C-alpha positions in Angstrom: -45.9 220.5 -134.2 -47.5 217.8 -132.2 -49.7 215.1 -133.7 -51.4 212.7 -131.8 -51.7 209.8 -134.2 -53.3 206.8 -133.7 -50.7 204.6 -131.7 -50.5 207.3 -129.4 -53.8 207.6 -128.5 -53.5 203.7 -127.9 -50.7 204.2 -125.7 -52.5 206.6 -123.9 -55.3 204.3 -123.4 -53.1 201.7 -121.9 -51.9 204.1 -119.3 -54.4 206.2 -118.7 -52.3 209.8 -119.0 -49.8 211.7 -121.0 -46.2 212.1 -119.7 -46.5 215.0 -117.1 -42.8 216.2 -118.5 -44.4 216.7 -122.0 -44.1 220.5 -123.6 -46.9 222.7 -122.8 -45.7 225.4 -125.7 -46.5 222.3 -128.5 -50.4 222.8 -127.8 -49.8 226.3 -129.5 -48.8 225.3 -132.9 -51.4 223.1 -133.7 -54.0 224.0 -136.4 -57.1 223.8 -135.8 -58.0 220.7 -137.5 -55.5 219.0 -135.5 -57.0 220.6 -132.6 -60.4 219.4 -133.4 -58.5 216.0 -133.6 -57.2 216.2 -130.5 -60.2 217.5 -128.4 -62.1 214.2 -130.1 -58.8 212.6 -129.0 -59.4 213.9 -125.4 -63.1 213.1 -125.5 -62.2 209.5 -125.3 -59.3 209.8 -123.0 -60.4 208.0 -119.6 -61.5 210.5 -116.7 -58.3 209.4 -115.0 -56.3 211.4 -117.4 -58.2 214.2 -117.8 -58.3 215.0 -113.9 -54.1 214.4 -113.9 -53.5 216.4 -116.7 -55.3 220.0 -116.4 -55.1 222.6 -119.4 -52.1 224.8 -119.5 -52.1 228.3 -118.5 -50.6 229.5 -121.9 -53.3 227.2 -124.3 -54.4 229.3 -126.9 -57.9 228.0 -127.3 -60.5 229.4 -125.4 -62.4 226.4 -124.8 -60.0 225.2 -122.1 -60.0 226.5 -118.8 -57.4 228.8 -117.0 -55.0 227.5 -115.4 -54.3 229.9 -113.0 -55.5 227.8 -110.0 -52.1 225.4 -110.2 -48.7 226.0 -108.6 -46.6 228.4 -110.7 -43.9 226.0 -110.0 -44.0 222.7 -110.8 -42.9 219.9 -108.8 -41.5 216.6 -109.9 -44.0 213.8 -111.0 -44.4 211.4 -108.3 -44.5 208.1 -110.2 -46.5 205.2 -108.5 -44.8 203.1 -105.6 -44.3 199.7 -106.2 -46.6 197.1 -103.5 -45.1 193.6 -102.3 -47.7 191.3 -101.8 -47.3 187.9 -99.5 -47.7 184.9 -101.8 -51.2 183.3 -101.2 -50.1 180.0 -99.5 -47.9 182.0 -96.9 -51.3 184.2 -95.9 -53.3 181.4 -95.9 -50.4 179.4 -93.2 -50.3 182.0 -91.4 -54.1 182.6 -90.6 -54.3 179.2 -90.2 -51.2 179.6 -87.3 -53.1 182.7 -85.7 -56.4 180.7 -85.4 -54.4 177.8 -83.9 -53.0 180.2 -81.2 -56.1 181.5 -80.0 -57.9 178.3 -79.9 -55.0 176.8 -77.8 -55.0 179.5 -75.7 -59.1 179.4 -74.8 -58.4 175.6 -74.0 -55.9 176.6 -71.4 -57.9 179.4 -69.9 -60.8 176.6 -69.5 -58.9 174.0 -68.1 -57.0 176.3 -65.6 -60.4 177.5 -64.6 -61.6 173.7 -64.4 -58.3 172.7 -62.0 -58.6 175.8 -60.0 -62.6 174.9 -59.1 -61.4 171.3 -58.3 -58.8 172.3 -56.0 -60.8 174.4 -54.5 -63.7 171.6 -54.0 -61.1 169.2 -52.8 -58.8 171.4 -50.3 -55.6 170.7 -52.3 -55.0 174.5 -53.0 -51.7 174.9 -52.4 -50.8 178.1 -50.1 -48.0 179.8 -48.6 -46.8 178.0 -45.5 -48.7 178.6 -42.0 -47.3 180.2 -39.7 -46.0 177.9 -36.8 -48.0 177.5 -33.9 -47.9 180.0 -31.0 -46.6 177.3 -28.3 -43.9 176.5 -31.0 -41.9 179.8 -29.5 -42.0 178.8 -26.3 -38.4 177.3 -24.9 -38.1 174.1 -23.9 -37.8 172.6 -20.4 -34.5 171.2 -19.4 -34.8 169.4 -16.2 -36.9 166.7 -16.9 -33.5 164.5 -17.6 -31.1 165.5 -14.7 -30.1 162.0 -13.9 -30.3 159.3 -10.7 -27.3 161.6 -8.8 -29.1 165.0 -9.0 -32.1 163.2 -7.0 -32.9 165.8 -3.8 -36.0 165.3 -1.4 -39.4 166.3 -2.9 -39.7 169.2 -0.1 -36.4 170.7 -1.2 -37.2 170.8 -4.6 -38.1 174.1 -6.4 -39.7 173.1 -9.7 -38.3 174.7 -13.2 -42.5 174.8 -13.6 -45.0 176.0 -13.5 -44.2 179.8 -12.9 -46.0 182.9 -12.9 -43.3 184.6 -15.3 -41.8 187.2 -13.2 -40.2 184.8 -10.5 -36.1 184.9 -11.0 -35.4 181.4 -10.6 -32.2 180.4 -9.2 -30.7 178.8 -12.1 -27.4 177.9 -10.2 -29.7 175.9 -8.1 -31.8 174.3 -10.7 -29.9 174.1 -13.9 -26.8 173.0 -13.0 -25.5 169.8 -11.6 -22.2 169.1 -9.3 -19.1 167.5 -10.0 -19.8 163.3 -10.5 -18.9 162.1 -6.8 -19.5 158.1 -7.2 -20.1 157.7 -3.5 -23.0 159.8 -3.6 -25.2 157.5 -5.2 -28.5 156.3 -3.2 -29.4 152.7 -3.2 -33.1 151.9 -4.3 -35.7 150.3 -2.5 -38.8 148.2 -3.1 -42.0 149.9 -4.3 -44.6 148.1 -2.4 -48.1 149.9 -2.9 -50.1 146.5 -1.6 -50.1 147.6 2.0 -54.0 147.6 2.2 -54.5 143.8 1.9 -55.2 143.2 5.4 -58.0 144.0 7.8 -61.7 143.8 6.3 -60.2 141.7 3.2 -60.2 137.9 2.8 -56.4 136.7 3.1 -54.5 137.0 0.0 -52.2 133.9 -0.8 -49.0 134.7 -3.1 -48.7 133.9 -6.4 -45.5 132.9 -8.2 -44.2 133.0 -11.9 -44.6 129.0 -12.5 -47.6 126.9 -12.0 -45.1 124.8 -9.4 -44.7 127.8 -7.3 -40.9 128.0 -7.0 -40.1 131.1 -9.2 -40.8 133.9 -7.0 -41.4 137.0 -8.7 -38.8 140.1 -8.2 -39.8 143.5 -7.0 -40.2 147.1 -8.9 -37.2 149.3 -7.1 -37.8 153.2 -7.1 -35.2 156.1 -5.5 -36.8 158.2 -3.1 -37.1 162.0 -3.9 -37.0 163.4 -7.1 -34.4 165.4 -10.0 -33.4 168.4 -8.7 -35.5 170.9 -10.4 -37.8 168.6 -11.8 -40.9 170.4 -13.0 -44.3 170.0 -11.4 -47.4 168.5 -13.5 -49.2 171.3 -15.3 -52.5 169.5 -15.3 -54.0 166.9 -12.6 -52.8 166.2 -9.3 -50.6 163.7 -7.7 -52.1 165.3 -3.9 -55.6 165.0 -5.2 -55.9 161.3 -6.3 -53.9 160.3 -3.9 -50.5 159.3 -5.9 -47.0 159.3 -4.4 -45.2 162.2 -6.0 -42.1 161.9 -3.8 -40.4 158.8 -6.0 -38.0 158.7 -9.0 -38.2 155.3 -11.3 -35.6 154.7 -13.8 -35.0 151.7 -16.4 -33.5 148.9 -14.4 -35.2 149.4 -11.1 -38.6 149.8 -13.4 -38.2 146.9 -16.0 -35.2 145.1 -14.9 -37.6 142.4 -13.0 -39.5 142.0 -16.4 -36.4 140.8 -18.5 -34.7 144.1 -19.2 -30.7 144.3 -18.8 -29.5 140.7 -19.2 -29.5 138.7 -22.6 -31.6 136.3 -24.1 -29.6 133.5 -23.6 -30.3 133.9 -19.6 -34.0 134.3 -20.6 -34.0 138.4 -21.0 -34.7 140.9 -23.5 -31.3 141.5 -24.7 -31.8 145.3 -24.3 -29.9 147.4 -21.9 -26.7 145.5 -22.1 -24.4 148.2 -23.4 -23.8 152.0 -22.2 -24.4 153.3 -18.4 -25.5 150.3 -16.2 -25.5 152.1 -12.9 -27.9 151.2 -10.5 -28.9 147.2 -12.2 -27.1 145.7 -8.9 -29.4 147.0 -7.1 -32.3 144.8 -9.0 -30.6 141.1 -8.5 -28.5 141.7 -5.1 -26.4 139.0 -4.6 -26.9 139.0 -0.7 -30.5 138.6 -1.1 -29.9 135.2 -3.2 -32.3 136.9 -6.0 -31.6 135.7 -9.4 -32.8 136.9 -13.1 -35.7 135.4 -14.6 -35.8 133.0 -17.4 -38.9 134.3 -19.5 -38.6 131.9 -22.2 -40.3 129.2 -20.1 -43.1 131.6 -18.8 -46.5 130.5 -19.6 -48.5 133.5 -18.4 -51.8 132.0 -19.4 -51.2 129.0 -16.8 -49.5 131.3 -14.2 -52.7 133.7 -14.0 -55.0 131.2 -13.7 -53.2 129.3 -11.0 -53.2 132.6 -9.4 -57.0 133.3 -9.6 -57.7 129.9 -8.5 -55.6 130.4 -5.2 -57.4 133.6 -4.1 -61.0 132.7 -5.6 -62.3 133.1 -1.9 -61.3 137.0 -2.3 -64.2 137.6 -4.7 -68.0 136.6 -5.0 -69.0 133.8 -6.5 -69.0 133.2 -10.6 -71.8 134.1 -12.4 -73.5 131.7 -15.0 -71.1 132.2 -18.5 -73.2 133.7 -21.4 -73.6 131.8 -24.4 -73.4 132.5 -28.3 -77.3 132.4 -29.0 -76.6 132.8 -32.4 -74.5 129.6 -32.4 -76.0 127.5 -30.0 -78.6 125.6 -31.9 -79.9 123.7 -28.7 -83.0 121.2 -29.2 -86.2 122.2 -26.7 -84.4 119.1 -24.5 -81.2 120.3 -24.2 -82.2 123.4 -23.6 -84.6 121.9 -20.6 -81.4 119.9 -19.0 -79.5 123.2 -19.1 -81.8 125.2 -17.0 -82.0 122.5 -14.8 -78.3 122.2 -13.9 -77.7 125.7 -13.3 -76.1 125.3 -10.2 -73.9 122.6 -11.0 -70.9 122.2 -13.3 -71.3 120.2 -16.1 -69.9 118.8 -19.2 -72.4 121.0 -21.5 -71.2 123.7 -19.5 -67.5 122.9 -20.1 -68.4 121.7 -23.8 -69.9 125.3 -25.0 -69.0 127.1 -27.7 -67.4 129.6 -25.6 -65.4 127.5 -23.8 -64.3 125.4 -26.7 -63.7 128.7 -28.9 -61.8 130.6 -25.7 -58.7 128.3 -24.7 -57.8 130.8 -22.9 -56.9 132.1 -18.9 -60.7 132.9 -18.6 -62.2 129.3 -19.1 -59.2 128.2 -16.8 -60.3 130.4 -14.0 -63.5 129.5 -14.3 -63.7 126.0 -14.6 -61.1 125.9 -11.8 -63.1 128.4 -9.6 -66.1 126.4 -9.9 -64.7 123.1 -9.0 -63.1 124.5 -5.5 -65.1 124.4 -2.8 -66.0 127.8 -0.6 -64.5 127.2 2.6 -62.9 130.5 2.1 -65.9 132.5 1.9 -67.5 130.4 4.8 -64.0 130.7 7.3 -64.2 134.8 6.2 -67.6 135.8 6.8 -67.0 139.0 7.8 -64.8 140.0 4.8 -65.4 142.8 1.9 -65.1 140.8 -1.0 -63.6 142.4 -4.0 -64.7 143.4 -7.4 -63.4 141.1 -10.8 -61.7 143.4 -13.0 -60.9 142.5 -16.7 -58.4 144.3 -18.7 -58.6 144.0 -22.2 -55.6 144.9 -24.3 -56.7 146.0 -27.6 -54.4 144.6 -30.3 -54.9 142.9 -33.8 -54.0 139.8 -35.7 -51.0 140.5 -37.3 -49.4 142.8 -34.7 -45.4 142.9 -34.4 -44.3 143.0 -30.8 -41.3 145.0 -29.9 -39.1 144.0 -26.8 -40.7 147.4 -25.3 -43.9 145.7 -26.0 -43.5 142.4 -24.3 -41.5 144.4 -21.0 -44.8 146.1 -21.2 -47.2 143.6 -21.2 -45.4 141.7 -18.4 -45.2 144.5 -16.3 -49.3 144.5 -16.3 -49.3 141.0 -15.6 -47.5 140.9 -13.2 -48.4 144.0 -11.2 -52.3 143.9 -11.8 -53.0 140.2 -11.6 -50.1 138.5 -10.1 -49.2 140.7 -7.4 -52.5 141.7 -6.4 -53.8 138.4 -6.0 -56.2 137.9 -8.6 -58.0 141.1 -8.7 -57.4 141.7 -12.3 -57.2 139.5 -15.4 -55.6 140.7 -18.6 -56.6 139.4 -21.8 -56.1 140.4 -25.4 -59.0 141.2 -27.5 -57.8 140.3 -30.9 -58.9 142.1 -34.3 -59.1 139.9 -37.3 -58.9 142.6 -40.0 -59.9 140.1 -42.7 -63.4 139.9 -42.5 -63.6 137.0 -45.4 -61.9 134.8 -42.9 -65.0 132.9 -40.8 -63.7 133.2 -37.0 -67.1 132.5 -36.2 -67.7 129.6 -38.1 -64.4 126.9 -37.8 -63.0 125.6 -35.0 -59.5 125.5 -36.6 -59.5 128.1 -38.2 -60.1 130.2 -34.8 -57.6 128.0 -33.1 -54.9 128.7 -35.8 -55.2 132.2 -36.2 -55.4 132.3 -32.3 -52.4 130.5 -31.9 -50.3 132.6 -34.4 -51.5 136.0 -33.1 -50.3 136.3 -29.9 -46.0 135.9 -28.9 -45.5 132.1 -27.2 -45.6 133.5 -23.9 -49.1 135.2 -24.2 -50.7 132.2 -25.8 -53.9 131.3 -24.5 -54.7 134.9 -23.2 -57.1 136.0 -26.3 -60.2 136.1 -28.0 -61.0 136.8 -31.7 -63.2 139.4 -33.0 -64.0 140.9 -36.4 -66.2 143.3 -38.2 -68.3 140.8 -39.7 -68.7 139.2 -36.7 -70.0 142.3 -35.2 -72.6 142.9 -38.2 -74.3 139.5 -37.2 -74.3 139.7 -33.6 -75.4 143.7 -34.1 -78.0 143.4 -37.0 -80.3 146.2 -37.9 -78.0 149.0 -37.4 -78.6 151.5 -40.2 -75.6 152.3 -42.4 -75.0 155.5 -43.0 -70.9 155.2 -44.0 -70.4 158.3 -41.7 -67.0 159.5 -43.2 -66.8 156.7 -45.4 -66.2 154.5 -42.3 -68.9 151.3 -41.6 -71.0 151.6 -38.6 -69.9 148.2 -37.3 -66.1 149.2 -37.9 -63.4 149.2 -35.2 -63.1 153.0 -35.5 -66.5 154.3 -35.5 -67.7 151.4 -32.9 -64.7 150.0 -31.0 -66.9 149.0 -27.9 -69.1 146.7 -29.8 -66.5 143.6 -29.1 -66.2 144.6 -25.6 -70.1 145.1 -24.8 -70.5 141.1 -26.1 -67.4 140.5 -24.2 -68.9 141.4 -21.1 -72.1 139.8 -22.1 -70.0 136.5 -22.3 -68.5 136.7 -18.9 -70.9 138.6 -16.6 -68.5 137.5 -13.9 -66.3 140.6 -14.5 -68.0 143.8 -12.5 -65.9 146.3 -14.2 -63.6 146.0 -17.8 -60.7 148.3 -18.6 -60.5 148.8 -22.4 -56.9 149.3 -22.6 -54.9 150.5 -26.0 -51.7 149.1 -26.6 -49.9 152.2 -26.8 -50.6 153.8 -23.4 -47.4 154.3 -21.3 -47.1 154.8 -17.6 -43.9 155.6 -15.5 -44.8 154.7 -12.2 -46.0 151.3 -10.9 -49.5 150.1 -12.4 -51.4 148.8 -9.4 -50.7 151.7 -7.7 -52.1 153.7 -10.5 -55.5 152.1 -11.2 -56.0 151.5 -7.3 -56.1 155.0 -6.5 -58.0 156.2 -9.4 -60.6 153.6 -8.2 -60.4 154.7 -5.0 -60.6 158.7 -5.6 -64.0 158.2 -8.5 -65.4 156.0 -5.7 -65.5 159.1 -3.4 -66.8 162.1 -5.7 -69.7 163.0 -5.1 -72.7 163.4 -8.0 -73.7 167.1 -7.6 -71.6 169.2 -10.0 -69.8 166.0 -11.3 -70.4 166.1 -14.7 -69.8 170.2 -14.8 -66.3 169.2 -13.2 -65.8 166.1 -15.8 -66.1 168.5 -18.5 -62.6 170.7 -17.5 -59.0 170.4 -17.0 -57.8 170.8 -13.7 -54.8 172.8 -13.6 -53.5 173.5 -9.7 -51.5 176.5 -10.5 -54.3 178.4 -11.9 -57.5 177.4 -10.2 -56.0 176.6 -7.1 -56.9 173.6 -4.7 -59.5 170.8 -5.8 -61.8 172.9 -3.6 -61.4 176.0 -5.1 -62.1 174.3 -8.4 -65.4 172.6 -7.3 -66.4 176.0 -6.4 -65.2 178.0 -9.5 -67.2 175.3 -11.9 -70.3 175.9 -9.4 -70.1 179.6 -10.5 -69.3 179.5 -13.9 -72.3 176.5 -14.4 -74.5 179.0 -12.4 -74.0 182.6 -13.4 -71.7 181.8 -16.7 -69.3 183.5 -18.3 -68.3 186.5 -20.4 -66.4 183.9 -23.0 -66.4 184.3 -26.6 -68.9 181.5 -26.6 -71.6 183.4 -25.1 -71.4 186.4 -27.6 -74.2 185.0 -29.5 -75.9 183.6 -26.9 -79.1 185.7 -27.2 -79.4 185.1 -30.9 -79.5 181.5 -30.4 -82.8 178.9 -29.9 -82.2 177.4 -26.0 -80.6 174.0 -26.1 -83.7 172.1 -25.4 -85.8 174.0 -28.1 -87.5 171.4 -30.4 -89.5 174.0 -32.6 -87.1 175.2 -35.7 -86.9 179.0 -35.7 -87.2 179.5 -32.2 -86.2 182.9 -31.1 -85.8 182.2 -27.5 -82.7 183.6 -26.0 -80.2 181.1 -24.7 -79.1 182.1 -21.6 -75.1 182.3 -20.0 -75.8 179.7 -17.3 -76.1 176.0 -17.7 -78.2 173.3 -16.6 -76.7 171.4 -14.3 -77.1 167.7 -14.7 -78.8 165.9 -12.0 -79.9 162.6 -12.8 -80.5 161.0 -16.3 -80.7 163.3 -19.4 -82.8 160.2 -21.4 -83.5 161.4 -25.4 -87.1 161.2 -26.8 -86.2 157.2 -27.7 -84.4 155.6 -24.7 -84.3 152.4 -23.9 -87.0 152.4 -20.8 -87.8 150.4 -18.0 -83.9 149.9 -17.1 -84.0 150.4 -13.2 -81.6 153.8 -13.6 -80.5 155.3 -10.8 -82.8 158.1 -9.1 -81.3 161.2 -7.3 -82.8 161.0 -3.5 -83.4 164.2 -3.3 -83.2 168.1 -5.7 -80.3 169.3 -6.6 -80.4 172.4 -4.1 -80.9 170.6 -1.2 -78.0 167.9 -1.8 -75.1 168.2 0.4 -72.8 166.4 -2.0 -73.4 163.3 -0.8 -75.4 161.4 -3.2 -72.8 159.3 -4.9 -70.2 159.4 -2.2 -69.1 155.4 -1.9 -70.4 154.6 -5.4 -68.2 153.0 -7.8 -68.0 154.7 -11.1 -69.6 153.3 -14.1 -67.3 154.9 -16.4 -64.1 156.4 -15.8 -62.0 158.3 -18.2 -58.7 159.6 -18.6 -59.8 163.1 -20.4 -62.6 165.3 -19.8 -66.0 164.6 -20.9 -67.1 167.7 -23.2 -70.3 168.3 -24.4 -69.8 168.1 -28.2 -73.2 170.2 -29.1 -72.3 172.8 -31.5 -68.7 172.5 -31.5 -66.2 171.9 -34.6 -65.4 168.2 -33.8 -65.4 166.2 -36.8 -67.6 163.5 -35.2 -70.2 165.4 -33.7 -73.1 164.3 -35.5 -72.0 160.7 -35.9 -75.5 159.4 -34.3 -77.1 156.0 -35.8 -80.5 155.3 -34.9 -81.8 157.8 -32.7 -84.9 160.0 -33.5 -82.9 163.1 -34.9 -86.0 165.2 -36.4 -86.6 167.5 -34.2 -83.2 167.7 -32.2 -79.7 165.6 -31.5 -80.0 163.5 -28.3 -77.9 165.0 -25.4 -74.6 163.4 -25.5 -70.7 163.6 -23.7 -67.5 162.8 -25.2 -64.2 161.5 -24.3 -61.1 161.9 -26.7 -59.6 158.5 -26.7 -61.1 155.3 -25.9 -59.4 154.1 -22.8 -61.4 153.9 -20.3 -63.1 151.5 -17.4 -66.6 150.6 -18.0 -68.8 149.0 -15.5 -70.9 145.5 -16.0 -73.9 147.9 -15.9 -73.0 150.4 -18.2 -71.8 147.8 -21.0 -75.1 145.9 -20.1 -76.9 148.8 -21.1 -74.5 149.5 -24.3 -75.4 146.2 -25.5 -79.1 146.3 -24.9 -79.5 149.8 -26.6 -77.3 148.5 -29.5 -79.6 145.2 -29.9 -83.3 146.3 -29.1 -83.1 149.8 -29.8 -80.5 149.8 -32.6 -78.7 152.5 -31.4 -75.1 153.6 -31.2 -72.4 156.4 -31.6 -69.1 157.0 -32.7 -66.6 155.2 -30.3 -65.7 158.1 -28.2 -69.1 159.5 -27.5 -71.1 155.7 -26.8 -70.1 155.1 -23.1 -70.3 158.8 -21.9 -73.5 159.4 -23.6 -75.4 156.6 -22.7 -74.1 157.2 -19.0 -75.8 160.6 -19.4 -78.8 159.2 -20.7 -79.4 156.9 -17.8 -78.4 158.6 -14.8 -75.1 156.3 -14.2 -71.9 157.5 -12.3 -69.3 158.8 -15.1 -66.1 160.3 -13.5 -62.8 161.8 -15.3 -59.8 161.4 -13.0 -57.7 164.2 -13.4 -54.4 162.4 -13.6 -50.5 164.4 -13.5 -50.0 165.3 -17.1 -46.5 167.0 -18.0 -45.7 169.1 -21.3 -42.5 169.9 -22.8 -42.3 173.7 -22.8 -42.8 176.4 -21.0 -46.2 177.3 -21.4 -47.7 180.4 -19.7 -50.3 178.6 -17.2 -53.0 181.0 -17.7 -52.8 180.9 -21.5 -52.6 176.7 -21.0 -55.7 177.1 -19.2 -57.6 179.5 -22.0 -56.5 177.0 -24.6 -57.3 173.4 -22.4 -61.0 174.9 -21.3 -61.6 177.1 -24.2 -65.2 175.9 -24.6 -68.7 177.5 -23.3 -68.5 178.8 -19.9 -65.1 177.6 -19.0 -65.8 174.0 -20.1 -63.3 172.1 -22.6 -64.4 171.1 -25.9 -63.0 174.1 -28.0 -64.8 176.6 -30.2 -68.4 176.8 -30.9 -69.9 178.0 -34.4 
């Protein structure tokens, strides 16, 4: 008989139920009182106990529900499974670690997004290496360096390039060299391009390498013929310009007269002493008593001044020198004295700021020429006087002159100044890069810097300038800092010091702006003289249109064919990609924004001046004698060019050129002024052009980027500007038609690149 005592009840209350394994038959043997007691006890049992312990099917009590709903087979009781809980500290640390990881991840995403955006703005996004340009796939040409033993007459040469791509070359003839024959070397001969001196010109007096007239100038040597298979010039033409193309210059014949090939102890440069020296005996032949020149004792300023003085009768009388008006603070009495003595050499002129500051050959030439009587001009009345030309070598105060630079400068002075009888004057325009040096205010500082800026043999041939000095002279110009560059800087305003030099030296009819890195393998005077003659003979009709294109003879044919092709392209237009959107653009001269007028394919030819809205007026600009249609290529023939360039004068309007909008001081509210540009600043400028540039800058505060400024002023004032198509070579086998499409890829077959 089972009794549920008090202890058992408490135990059941703590555990919440009976053991499932208790015997169900024990319920039958209980008494009624015990049953009542048991019922009373069960009433106090937790609900959880009652649910888990259903009444047995064998119970004798009617109060108990039937147990038929239970399974007949009892399963083993499932004991409550125990659970594992992490300690609170561990849980807290894990939550903090997870939260920190999420925060760091979000911060990394923000940082990566900012870095990527910044790289896109700065254009420094690393990309895969771009594909090489198509021209790098073209093979190199091989017949540029055949040697002087492979020389043949020009007429017999079969050039390696250019070709049409289908011609089968005679490889044995052009790409092979016969066995070395020591007896077949030709003898070099003197190259003399000064044959035009004579009829119609004043007598030219011989110049020497010393003031005493004892050291003769050695002659440049050349070999007749060209290297077998030597390529032709792909752009430009010898024939058109009148240059000789049947000569070959080698190192000893070209540079030997200027110190190449013998030691420093004997007055040379020490270069070319080792290796092959074949041909040097022809430069210094013993039979003619021609000795090597000791250049350590040569002073080029004195030599050049003596030559100019000796040949002063071949040139017009010197004009009065300009003055630094912003430095010359003369009283009214001194100004009256200077005005009364204009035609007489005076102490005041010799003591001017220009004369004192420029201790160079220019002042020496000027003073000696004025003192010399004009007997040559009086005796030779029916002679043609030659223009004076200055060649300004652009350099800077701490430039390091190499041996090659020295040879190059000696050849320039000798061939252009001395051998020509003073037609050219070589001068150095030296940039002082430190704006804090007051070269315009202290004479001692000026002299010290000028003395240290040039090698000893060239001292006395230079003029200093600085960007701050240009800011003082050309003040009032709006400062835009285009591409973070100052407007008076040498990069944006290369010609400011040239303008001012011409203003101080009006005796020079022309000025060549010449960079130190320009080289020419031929003879200097021959090149300059032929360029001057050819540009002088060019007519103005169609000139600006021809100026804008590279001349490629193998594609364009003769020069006459080229002229007619340019005329047709200008009048009719082309189907080039640059004209695809021509019907949707406003015309070039439209001033109203949003104009829907179509831009025609054809171009309006330039005839006369193309002035902007705010041009400097009353400058005696040349006017066309007739209309463009009636002219028969006559206007401009025989007229000296105001501007000569060695690259095409293209129209930068609408191109992707960086500096197309570097325009200062002009009215650009409606449109940009018409302009032209030529890459590189190496060019010849007339006194008329430099005067206009100077006055536009001073009076109107106008200026443009260096490579646009001279050409644009020429366009605005109707001056004669000419691109000289000099011969140019390339080192790879470009297809000529592809080369022409690349070089003349602008509008209607002009150069200048794509338009956007």
